[in-house]
C-alpha positions as CSV (number, residue, x, y, z in Angstrom):
1,M,-0.1,0.0,-0.1
2,K,1.9,3.2,-0.8
3,K,1.5,6.4,0.9
4,E,-0.1,9.1,-1.0
5,D,2.1,11.9,-0.1
6,C,5.2,10.0,-0.3
7,I,7.9,10.9,-3.1
8,F,9.4,7.5,-3.1
9,C,6.0,5.6,-3.3
10,K,5.3,7.7,-6.4
11,L,8.4,6.9,-7.9
12,A,8.2,3.2,-7.0
13,N,5.0,3.2,-8.6
14,G,5.8,4.9,-12.0
15,E,3.8,8.3,-11.2
16,I,7.0,10.0,-11.7
17,P,9.5,9.5,-14.4
18,T,12.6,7.6,-13.4
19,N,15.7,5.9,-15.2
20,T,14.6,2.4,-13.9
21,I,17.1,-0.3,-14.4
22,Y,14.6,-2.7,-13.0
23,E,11.2,-3.5,-11.7
24,D,9.3,-6.5,-10.5
25,E,5.7,-6.7,-8.8
26,H,7.3,-5.6,-5.4
27,F,10.2,-3.6,-6.4
28,R,11.7,-0.7,-8.6
29,A,15.4,0.1,-8.7
30,I,16.3,3.5,-10.3
31,L,19.3,5.5,-10.8
32,D,19.9,8.0,-8.1
33,N,19.6,11.5,-9.3
34,G,22.5,12.5,-7.0
35,P,24.7,9.6,-7.9
36,A,27.7,8.9,-5.2
37,T,29.3,7.1,-8.6
38,K,28.5,6.1,-11.8
39,G,25.4,3.6,-11.8
40,H,24.3,4.4,-8.0
41,A,21.1,2.9,-7.4
42,L,18.2,2.9,-5.2
43,I,15.8,0.0,-4.6
44,L,12.6,1.1,-3.8
45,P,9.4,-1.3,-2.2
46,K,6.2,-0.3,-4.4
47,D,4.6,-0.4,-0.9
48,H,5.2,2.0,1.6
49,Y,7.5,1.2,4.8
50,Q,9.2,4.1,6.8
51,D,12.3,1.9,7.5
52,L,14.0,-1.2,8.3
53,F,12.2,-1.4,11.7
54,D,8.7,-1.2,9.6
55,L,9.5,-3.9,7.0
56,P,8.2,-7.3,7.1
57,E,11.1,-9.8,6.6
58,E,10.2,-11.0,3.2
59,T,10.2,-7.5,1.7
60,A,14.1,-7.5,3.4
61,A,15.1,-10.4,2.0
62,G,13.7,-9.3,-1.5
63,A,15.5,-6.3,-1.3
64,I,18.9,-8.1,-0.8
65,A,18.1,-10.2,-3.6
66,V,17.1,-7.7,-6.1
67,A,20.8,-5.7,-4.8
68,G,22.8,-9.3,-5.5
69,K,20.9,-9.0,-9.3
70,L,22.1,-5.3,-9.5
71,A,25.4,-6.0,-8.4
72,K,26.1,-8.8,-10.7
73,R,24.6,-6.5,-13.5
74,M,27.0,-3.3,-12.6
75,R,30.0,-5.7,-12.3
76,E,29.4,-7.2,-15.5
77,K,28.2,-4.0,-17.5
78,L,30.1,-1.4,-15.7
79,S,33.3,-2.9,-14.6
80,C,33.1,-1.4,-11.3
81,D,35.6,-2.7,-8.8
82,G,33.1,-3.5,-5.7
83,I,29.8,-2.7,-4.4
84,N,28.3,-0.8,-1.1
85,L,25.1,-1.5,0.0
86,V,23.7,1.8,2.3
87,Q,20.7,1.6,4.1
88,N,20.1,4.4,6.7
89,N,17.2,4.7,9.1
90,G,16.2,7.5,11.1
91,S,17.4,11.1,10.6
92,A,20.1,10.3,13.1
93,A,21.6,7.7,10.9
94,G,21.0,10.3,7.8
95,Q,17.9,8.7,6.5
96,T,16.5,11.8,4.5
97,V,13.3,10.3,3.0
98,M,11.3,8.4,5.2
99,H,10.5,5.5,2.8
100,F,13.0,2.7,2.9
101,H,15.0,2.3,0.3
102,L,18.8,0.4,-0.5
103,H,21.7,2.3,-2.1
104,V,23.1,-0.4,-4.8
105,I,26.7,2.0,-5.3
106,P,28.9,0.5,-7.5
107,R,32.7,1.1,-6.7
108,Y,35.7,1.7,-8.7
109,E,39.3,2.2,-7.8
110,K,40.3,5.6,-6.7
111,D,36.6,7.2,-7.0
112,G,37.1,9.5,-4.4
113,Q,34.2,8.3,-2.4
114,H,34.4,7.5,1.3
115,I,31.8,5.5,2.7
116,L,33.2,4.7,5.8
117,W,32.9,5.7,9.6
118,N,35.7,6.4,12.3
119,P,36.4,3.1,14.3
120,T,36.2,3.5,18.2
121,S,38.1,1.4,20.6
122,P,36.2,-0.1,23.2
123,S,37.6,-2.4,25.9
124,A,36.7,-5.9,26.0
125,E,34.4,-5.3,29.0
126,E,32.8,-2.8,27.1
127,L,32.0,-5.2,24.0
128,A,31.2,-7.8,26.6
129,A,28.5,-5.6,28.4
130,I,26.9,-4.9,25.1
131,C,26.7,-8.0,24.0
132,G,25.2,-9.1,27.6
133,E,22.6,-6.2,26.8
134,L,21.7,-7.6,23.0
135,N,21.6,-11.1,24.2
136,S,19.4,-10.4,26.8
């Protein structure tokens, strides 16, 4: 079910023209209009889900399956050297459109992009405490 005021619902359901590179009954994959690299695509479910917390497991599995298909095609057709899958949930994580979407970003040696984080150095005790919290 789509949400009437959601731009990604409109894109996913063909109400707004896109550069579509994949479509099936549940998803549309489009080229990002502000790409990080050549071939950067977004996988959009046709139904509205705000984020990963709202997404049914079968839809999540479907998105990953589409990402695999696109990654193989990108490696074959664009000769990329790697792929990043990026998926943000909530504004604190960088989500700007509140409709679940998965970025498939082809990576090329020396493409100048840095899709990384600054690693921290938690102690063994801190890691054990976090593990305990998550497993309780």
